[in-house]
C-alpha positions as CSV (number, residue, x, y, z in Angstrom):
1,M,0.0,0.0,0.0
2,I,1.2,3.5,-0.9
3,P,-0.1,6.3,1.3
4,V,-1.1,9.4,-0.6
5,T,-2.8,11.3,2.3
6,E,-4.3,10.2,5.7
7,H,-7.5,9.0,4.0
8,I,-6.3,7.8,0.6
9,T,-3.9,4.9,-0.2
10,L,-3.1,3.3,-3.5
11,Q,-2.8,-0.5,-3.7
12,D,0.4,-1.9,-5.2
13,W,-1.5,-3.7,-8.0
14,E,-2.8,-0.3,-9.3
15,L,0.7,0.7,-10.4
16,Q,2.5,-0.9,-13.3
17,E,6.1,-0.3,-13.9
18,Q,8.0,-0.9,-17.1
19,F,11.7,-0.4,-17.5
20,L,13.4,0.8,-20.6
21,R,16.8,2.0,-21.7
22,A,17.4,5.7,-21.0
23,S,19.5,8.0,-23.1
24,G,21.9,10.4,-21.5
25,P,25.1,10.0,-19.5
26,G,26.5,6.6,-18.5
27,G,28.9,5.6,-21.3
28,Q,28.7,1.9,-22.3
29,H,26.6,1.2,-19.2
30,V,23.6,3.1,-20.7
31,N,23.4,0.6,-23.6
32,K,23.2,-2.4,-21.3
33,V,20.9,-1.5,-18.4
34,E,17.3,-0.5,-18.5
35,T,17.3,2.4,-16.0
36,A,14.4,4.5,-17.2
37,V,11.0,3.8,-15.6
38,Q,7.6,4.1,-17.2
39,L,4.9,4.2,-14.4
40,R,1.3,3.5,-15.5
41,F,-1.7,4.3,-13.3
42,D,-5.2,3.6,-14.5
43,V,-7.0,6.7,-13.3
44,V,-10.5,5.8,-14.6
45,N,-10.7,2.3,-13.0
46,S,-8.9,3.1,-9.7
47,P,-11.0,2.1,-6.7
48,S,-8.9,4.3,-4.4
49,L,-9.9,7.7,-5.8
50,S,-13.3,9.4,-5.7
51,E,-15.0,10.5,-8.9
52,A,-14.3,14.2,-8.2
53,V,-10.5,13.5,-7.6
54,K,-10.4,11.4,-10.8
55,S,-11.9,14.1,-12.9
56,R,-9.5,16.7,-11.6
57,L,-6.6,14.3,-12.1
58,L,-7.7,13.6,-15.7
59,R,-7.7,17.4,-16.3
60,L,-4.3,17.8,-14.7
61,A,-2.7,14.9,-16.6
62,G,-3.0,16.5,-20.0
63,R,-0.7,14.8,-22.6
64,R,0.5,12.2,-20.1
65,L,-2.9,10.5,-20.4
66,T,-3.8,7.7,-22.9
67,G,-7.2,7.4,-24.6
68,E,-8.2,4.7,-22.1
69,G,-7.6,7.0,-19.1
70,V,-4.2,5.6,-18.1
71,L,-1.7,8.1,-16.7
72,I,1.9,7.4,-17.9
73,I,4.8,9.0,-16.0
74,T,8.3,8.5,-17.4
75,A,11.4,9.0,-15.2
76,R,14.8,8.9,-16.7
77,S,16.7,11.7,-15.0
78,H,18.8,9.5,-12.6
79,R,21.3,6.8,-13.5
80,S,19.9,4.1,-11.3
81,Q,16.7,2.3,-11.8
82,E,15.7,2.6,-8.1
83,R,16.1,6.4,-8.0
84,N,14.0,6.6,-11.2
85,R,11.3,4.4,-9.6
86,V,11.2,6.6,-6.6
87,D,11.1,9.8,-8.7
88,A,8.2,8.5,-10.8
89,R,6.2,7.5,-7.8
90,E,6.8,10.8,-6.1
91,R,5.6,12.7,-9.2
92,L,2.5,10.5,-9.3
93,L,1.7,11.2,-5.7
94,A,2.3,14.9,-6.1
95,M,-0.1,15.0,-9.0
96,I,-2.8,13.1,-7.0
97,R,-2.3,15.4,-4.0
98,E,-2.7,18.4,-6.4
99,A,-5.9,16.8,-7.7
100,I,-7.3,16.3,-4.2
101,R,-7.1,20.1,-3.4
102,V,-10.4,21.8,-4.2
103,R,-9.9,25.3,-5.3
104,P,-12.6,27.9,-4.5
105,R,-14.6,29.1,-7.5
106,R,-13.8,32.6,-8.5
107,R,-16.6,35.1,-8.2
108,P,-16.3,37.7,-11.0
109,T,-16.2,41.2,-9.6
110,R,-16.5,44.6,-11.2
111,P,-14.0,47.5,-10.8
112,T,-15.2,50.1,-8.4
113,A,-16.1,53.6,-9.6
114,A,-13.0,55.1,-7.8
115,S,-10.7,52.6,-9.5
116,R,-12.1,53.5,-12.9
117,R,-11.5,57.2,-12.2
118,R,-7.9,56.5,-11.1
119,R,-7.3,54.4,-14.2
120,L,-8.6,57.1,-16.5
121,A,-6.7,59.8,-14.6
122,A,-3.5,57.8,-15.0
123,K,-4.1,57.4,-18.7
124,Q,-4.7,61.2,-19.1
125,S,-1.5,62.0,-17.2
126,R,0.5,59.5,-19.3
127,G,-1.0,61.0,-22.5
128,A,0.0,64.5,-21.3
129,V,3.6,63.3,-20.7
130,K,3.7,61.9,-24.2
131,R,2.3,65.1,-25.7
132,T,5.1,67.1,-24.1
133,R,7.7,64.9,-25.9
134,S,6.4,65.8,-29.4
135,R,7.9,68.5,-31.5
136,P,6.7,72.0,-30.7
137,D,4.0,73.5,-32.9
138,F,5.2,76.9,-34.2
139,E,1.8,78.0,-35.6
């Protein structure tokens, strides 16, 4: 079990890891060892997440999501397989925690009359400054 928050835990069987060869530093070693990790998490069929969290997570995932609703996270920044596994899991948990947060809806507001007057006065004064920069009119 992988704890996400106090109330949410992911089961180990919900995560699938696939290892592949990573590009980057490592010399000859990089051609022999599969250190990159591709972590797959089926968001749509996960019993651990509520429907609201799933919908926010699907919106957050963006291009990392397949057509079937599987979230794919690829980690290849480290040289060791274990560090890439940890990195991929941490990124998944961070994304789920972000999806758990419910943001308050923004209430559209109108500018006050005083702020409109200040804005127009500032525009007038800027225009006056720019008029003084022009060439003098000799007529």
